[in-house]
Structure formats: structure tokens, C-alpha cells
C-alpha positions in Angstrom: 279.8 440.6 215.3 282.3 438.9 217.7 285.7 440.2 218.7 288.8 438.7 220.3 291.7 440.7 221.9 295.1 439.4 220.9 298.4 440.4 222.5 301.8 440.7 220.7 305.0 438.8 221.4 308.7 439.6 221.2 309.8 441.7 218.3 307.0 444.3 218.7 308.9 446.4 221.2 310.2 449.9 220.4 312.0 452.6 222.4 309.4 455.3 223.4 306.5 452.8 223.9 304.1 453.7 226.6 305.1 457.4 227.0 302.2 458.9 225.1 299.5 456.9 226.9 301.1 457.4 230.3 301.2 461.2 229.6 297.5 461.2 228.6 295.9 458.6 231.0 296.6 458.2 234.7 295.4 454.6 234.7 298.1 453.8 232.1 300.7 455.5 234.3 299.6 453.4 237.3 300.1 450.2 235.3 303.7 451.1 234.5 304.4 452.1 238.1 302.9 448.8 239.4 305.1 446.8 237.0 308.2 448.7 238.1 307.4 448.0 241.7 306.7 444.3 241.1 310.1 443.7 239.5 312.1 446.3 241.6 313.4 447.9 238.5 312.6 451.1 236.5 311.4 449.2 233.4 309.3 452.1 232.2 312.4 454.3 231.9 314.0 451.7 229.6 310.8 451.5 227.6 310.7 455.2 227.1 314.4 456.2 226.9 316.1 452.9 225.9 318.8 452.2 225.1 317.4 449.7 222.6 320.0 447.1 223.7 318.5 447.2 227.2 314.9 447.0 225.9 315.8 444.1 223.7 317.2 442.0 226.6 314.6 439.2 226.8 314.1 439.7 230.6 313.1 443.3 229.9 311.3 442.8 226.6 308.8 440.3 228.0 307.4 442.3 230.9 307.7 445.6 228.9 305.4 444.3 226.1 303.0 442.9 228.7 302.9 446.3 230.6 302.2 448.2 227.4 299.3 445.8 226.5 297.8 446.1 230.0 298.1 449.9 230.0 296.2 450.1 226.7 293.6 447.7 227.9 293.0 449.5 231.2 292.5 452.8 229.3 290.0 451.1 226.9 288.1 449.7 229.9 288.1 453.0 231.8 287.2 455.3 228.9 284.5 452.9 227.5 283.1 451.9 230.8 283.1 448.3 229.6 284.7 445.2 231.0 286.6 442.5 229.0 283.6 440.1 228.8 281.4 443.0 227.5 283.9 443.4 224.6 285.3 440.1 223.5 284.6 436.4 223.2 288.2 435.2 223.5 291.7 436.3 224.3 295.0 435.0 222.9 298.6 436.1 222.8 301.7 435.2 220.7 304.2 433.5 223.0 304.8 435.9 225.9 301.6 437.6 224.7 299.8 434.6 226.2 300.7 435.9 229.6 299.3 439.4 228.6 296.1 437.6 227.6 295.9 435.8 230.9 296.5 439.0 232.9 293.8 440.7 230.9 291.4 437.9 231.6 292.1 438.1 235.4 294.0 434.7 235.7 297.1 436.5 237.1 297.5 439.8 238.8 299.5 442.5 237.0 302.3 442.2 239.6 302.4 438.4 239.3 302.4 438.6 235.5 305.4 441.0 235.6 307.3 438.7 237.9 306.5 435.6 235.9 307.7 437.3 232.7 310.9 438.6 234.3 311.6 435.0 235.4 310.7 433.6 232.0 312.9 436.0 230.2 315.9 435.2 232.5 315.3 431.5 232.3 315.0 431.4 228.5 318.2 433.5 228.2 320.1 431.2 230.5 318.8 427.9 229.1 321.3 427.9 226.2 324.6 429.7 225.9 324.6 432.6 223.4 325.6 431.3 219.9 324.7 427.7 220.5 321.1 428.0 219.2 319.2 430.2 216.9 316.0 430.8 214.9 315.2 431.3 211.2 312.1 432.6 209.4 311.2 430.5 206.3 309.2 432.7 203.9 307.0 431.4 201.1 306.2 427.8 202.1 303.4 426.3 204.2 303.8 424.5 207.5 304.3 421.0 206.1 307.0 422.1 203.7 308.8 424.0 206.5 308.7 420.8 208.6 310.4 418.9 205.7 313.1 421.6 205.7 313.6 421.1 209.5 313.7 417.3 209.1 316.4 417.6 206.4 318.4 420.0 208.5 318.3 417.6 211.4 319.3 414.7 209.2 322.3 416.5 207.7 323.6 417.9 211.0 322.3 415.5 213.6 321.2 418.6 215.6 317.8 419.8 216.8 315.6 421.7 214.4 311.8 422.2 215.0 308.9 424.5 214.1 308.8 427.2 216.7 306.1 429.5 215.3 303.4 428.6 212.8 302.6 432.2 212.1 300.8 432.0 208.8 301.1 430.1 205.5 304.3 431.6 204.0 305.8 432.5 207.4 307.1 429.7 209.6 309.9 430.1 212.1 312.3 427.2 212.8 314.4 426.9 216.0 317.2 424.8 217.2 321.0 424.3 217.3 322.9 426.9 215.3 324.4 424.2 213.0 320.9 423.1 212.0 319.7 426.7 211.6 322.6 427.5 209.3 321.7 424.4 207.3 318.1 425.6 207.1 319.2 428.9 205.6 321.4 427.0 203.1 318.8 424.5 201.9 315.5 426.3 202.2 315.4 427.4 198.6 315.6 423.8 197.4 312.3 423.2 199.1 310.6 426.2 197.4 311.2 428.9 200.1 311.3 432.4 198.6 313.6 433.6 201.4 315.1 432.3 204.6 316.5 434.7 207.2 318.2 434.1 210.5 316.4 436.1 213.3 318.3 438.5 215.6 317.5 436.4 218.7 319.8 435.2 221.4 318.4 431.8 222.0 316.4 429.0 220.2 313.0 429.8 221.7 310.1 427.2 221.5 312.5 424.3 220.9 313.4 421.3 223.1 316.7 423.1 223.9 314.6 425.3 226.2 314.0 422.4 228.6 315.9 424.1 231.5 313.6 427.2 231.2 310.5 425.0 231.2 311.6 423.5 234.5 312.1 427.0 236.0 308.6 428.1 234.8 307.0 424.9 236.1 308.2 425.8 239.6 307.3 429.5 239.2 303.8 428.7 237.9 303.2 426.1 240.7 303.8 428.9 243.2 301.5 431.6 241.8 297.8 432.2 242.4 295.6 431.6 239.4 291.9 432.5 238.9 289.5 431.3 236.3 289.7 433.5 233.2 286.7 435.8 232.7 286.8 435.0 229.0 288.2 431.8 227.4 291.9 431.7 226.4 293.1 430.3 223.1 296.3 428.6 224.3 299.3 428.6 221.9 300.1 424.9 222.1 296.4 423.9 221.9 295.1 426.3 219.3 291.7 426.0 221.0 289.9 427.5 223.9 290.1 426.7 227.6 289.0 428.2 230.9 290.6 425.5 233.1 293.4 427.0 235.3 295.2 423.7 235.7 295.3 423.1 232.0 296.4 426.7 231.4 299.3 426.2 233.9 300.3 423.0 232.2 300.2 424.4 228.7 302.3 427.5 229.7 305.0 425.1 230.8 304.7 423.2 227.5 304.7 426.4 225.5 308.4 427.1 226.5 309.5 424.2 224.3 306.5 423.8 222.1 305.2 425.5 219.0 303.2 428.7 218.9 300.3 427.5 216.7 299.2 431.0 215.7 297.7 430.2 212.3 295.5 427.5 213.8 294.5 429.7 216.7 293.3 432.4 214.4 291.4 429.8 212.3 289.9 428.4 215.4 288.6 431.8 216.5 287.2 432.4 213.0 285.4 429.0 213.2 283.8 430.1 216.5 282.3 433.3 214.9 285.0 435.8 215.6 285.2 438.3 212.8 287.4 441.0 214.3 290.8 440.6 216.0 292.0 443.6 218.0 295.7 443.7 218.6 296.3 445.4 222.0 299.6 447.0 222.7 302.8 447.6 220.7 303.1 447.1 217.0 301.0 445.6 214.2 302.6 442.2 213.7 299.5 440.2 214.6 297.2 442.4 212.5 299.5 441.7 209.5 299.4 437.9 210.2 295.6 438.0 210.5 295.2 439.4 207.0 297.4 436.5 205.7 295.6 433.8 207.6 291.9 434.8 207.2 291.3 437.5 204.7 287.6 437.7 205.7 288.5 438.8 209.3 288.9 442.4 210.3 292.2 443.2 212.1 292.7 446.4 214.1 295.8 447.6 216.0 295.2 449.6 219.2 298.4 451.0 220.8 298.3 454.7 220.9 295.9 457.5 222.0 294.4 458.1 218.6 293.8 454.4 218.0 292.3 454.0 221.5 289.8 456.8 220.9 288.9 455.5 217.4 288.4 452.0 218.8 286.1 453.2 221.6 284.0 455.2 219.1 
């Protein structure tokens, strides 16, 4: 039986996250304090008390979700007496969750990961003015059909539209200029989509429009210390494993404008003998996707005290 730890991305955050484990475990509290110190801001207060508008700001959401994941992981390690390589064969994360996975695997320190994600969030927010770009989830079609919808939207509007997230068959997220995204919503049903909904995001993430953010992250990643991961990472844009720090750095830059190949990443882990994916941190989004991608795989969410205790048992 082989496991992988997977780490959630944007959209899994909620006001109140982290309070219960910080109240119950000193090691979790220390994670939140270190993240606060790293970014010179009381992020934990925003996580616990909100307001939701502040938590949902990209520059706060990204380090907050990472902090939550690391706190849960540190509790698991301390309470079980096991290290990451004792427990899993791979780590992976959805978009910003890739940074959580890399922190877990010892590639970045906790402080450096928090700083990188604060920078990433700010850079992604600034790359495109609010309202110029957007994203839409296309429900009920496979990846190839979603790509046809994107191509048709580009053709009709002469604007950018690409696949941002290949989450699972039946759930593909497209990203690009707002005119193209509006066109996607208009025409998706003609291509067999059951539904198509614009997402409440402030920018066209994982599209070529994020080029300015990629440049910012290229510089930030060039100036940070990286270590070899203690377990292999499944990189979003590769959908296969690597332990090469230089390749990881390169792919993190590519990831800003490139697709999150989550469906293929899960299939890759399954092909390598992983039968259980454990979602570490806030929410159950990735567990839900696992059930849609590979029905034979077990998916577990571990994000609160009871779930941690059950997992360690």
C-alpha cells in the first residue's frame, strides 16, 4: 500500500481555519507564528477571524493555505513519530499547493515558502487589471472537448483562452481575456457541456496573460535556497515526478502561465502504485477530484483534530 500527500489550492480556504489545531497542538501554533513573522503580517488572525474578503485576497489566500497544510503535516509527524519519507512515496499540490508540497518535502524552508507565496499572490494580482481577465469552469466535457471550446472562443473574439486546470474529466477550467471567457460561457453547451460557470476570481490564472507574474517569480526563485526533496514531487506542468531542484525551479516559473495537469498527475501516481491520496490541509476539493479521476484509489482528507487522530491510527 503506497500513499501520496497532496496539498490544496485556491478555493479551499475558509474563515476559522487553523484555530482548532493551533488550540490543540503547540507545533501547529508555532507554524502559524513563523509564517506571520516571515511576511511581517498577522495572517493567522485573518485566517481565524476574517473578514472573508481579506482572506480571499490572493496574496493572503496563498500563504494561508500553505500555513494550514504545514501545520497539519507537522502535527501528523510529531504525533506519529514518522517522517515524510516513512509515510509517502510522492507529494503533489494543486497550483499554490505545489509550494506546500515542496515545503513539506524540505525543498524550501517554511519562512521562504511563505515569502514566495506572498510575492506570487501579489504578482499574480498585479499582472492583469481587475476585470480584464477571468476564468470559467466547464462541466461535463473531457479535456479535448474543452480545448475545442477554448479554440472557438479565441477564434470568435481574437482574445486569449487556454486550459488552466485539467482537474478531472468533466471539470476543466479555462482562463483568458474576459471577452473570450464570456464567449466560452455562451457557446459551451453547443459542445456538449452540461454547465459552464464563471469563477469568482480576480485574474486569469494559469494563462499567458500571467507573463509579468512569471517574470517576478523567476527572479524570486533565483534568489531562494533550495534543497533536494526528501520524496519526489509530481510537478503540475510535467504530470510526472522529479527530485531535480533546477527542474523544479524552472517548472514553478512555467506553472504561472501553464496548465495544472491534475488529472494526469493523479493517473501518474496511480500508475506508480499509489493507491491512497491524502489531502493535507483545508477542504476536500482534491479528495473529490480523486474519486472522479481514479475510482480505484482511496482518498482521505486530513484537516482537523479528529481527522488527524483517525489518520495516525
